[in-house]
C-alpha positions as CSV (number, residue, x, y, z in Angstrom):
1,M,13.9,0.6,44.7
2,V,15.0,-2.6,46.4
3,D,18.6,-3.9,45.9
4,V,18.8,-7.6,45.4
5,P,22.1,-9.1,46.5
6,Q,24.0,-11.0,43.8
7,S,24.4,-14.7,44.6
8,P,28.0,-15.8,44.9
9,R,29.3,-18.2,42.3
10,V,29.4,-21.8,43.4
11,A,32.7,-23.6,43.2
12,G,32.8,-26.1,40.4
13,V,30.5,-24.3,38.0
14,T,32.1,-23.8,34.6
15,L,31.6,-20.9,32.4
16,R,29.4,-21.5,29.4
17,V,31.2,-20.9,26.1
18,P,28.9,-19.1,23.7
19,L,28.0,-21.3,20.8
20,P,27.0,-20.1,17.3
21,A,23.3,-19.6,16.8
22,P,21.2,-22.6,15.6
23,A,20.5,-20.7,12.4
24,L,24.2,-20.6,11.6
25,W,24.5,-24.4,12.2
26,G,21.4,-24.9,9.9
27,F,23.0,-22.8,7.2
28,L,26.3,-24.6,7.4
29,L,24.5,-28.0,7.3
30,L,22.5,-26.9,4.2
31,L,25.6,-25.6,2.5
32,V,27.4,-28.9,3.1
33,A,24.4,-30.8,1.8
34,L,24.2,-28.7,-1.3
35,F,27.9,-29.2,-2.1
36,A,27.5,-33.0,-1.5
37,V,24.5,-33.2,-3.8
38,S,26.1,-31.1,-6.5
39,Y,29.3,-33.2,-6.4
40,A,27.3,-36.4,-6.6
41,V,25.3,-35.1,-9.6
42,G,28.5,-33.8,-11.3
43,S,30.3,-37.1,-10.9
44,T,27.3,-39.1,-12.2
45,V,26.7,-36.9,-15.2
46,G,30.4,-36.5,-16.1
47,P,32.1,-33.7,-18.0
48,V,29.9,-31.2,-19.7
49,A,32.1,-31.0,-22.8
50,P,34.3,-34.1,-23.0
51,G,36.0,-33.0,-26.2
52,L,36.9,-29.5,-25.0
53,H,40.6,-28.9,-24.4
54,G,42.6,-25.9,-23.6
55,S,44.2,-23.9,-26.4
56,S,47.8,-24.3,-25.2
57,T,50.0,-27.2,-26.2
58,P,52.4,-28.9,-23.9
59,G,55.7,-27.1,-23.9
60,G,54.5,-24.1,-25.9
61,S,52.5,-20.9,-25.5
62,G,49.6,-22.3,-27.6
63,D,49.6,-19.1,-29.7
64,T,50.6,-20.1,-33.2
65,G,49.3,-17.0,-34.9
66,G,51.9,-14.4,-34.2
67,N,51.5,-13.6,-30.5
68,T,49.2,-10.6,-30.7
69,G,47.8,-11.1,-27.3
70,H,44.2,-11.3,-28.6
71,T,42.0,-14.3,-28.4
72,H,39.3,-15.1,-30.9
73,H,36.2,-16.9,-29.7
74,G,34.1,-17.1,-32.8
75,G,30.9,-15.3,-33.4
76,G,30.7,-11.7,-34.5
77,G,31.7,-10.6,-37.9
């Protein structure tokens, strides 16, 4: 077996900082693009249910039926 001598470092050579893999950059770019498209579509379409409001009233708990802690969402019988 032959030993090969290591070449000495040349002055002025900077160490290379490891960068993330190109696949990670591609994934992040795709993620940003999907969020941008979904935001644009959502702002164009508008709210899904414009008349839908929360059950609470300003300054109150919103529970006018005797604070039982249960919520009723229709359906079922």
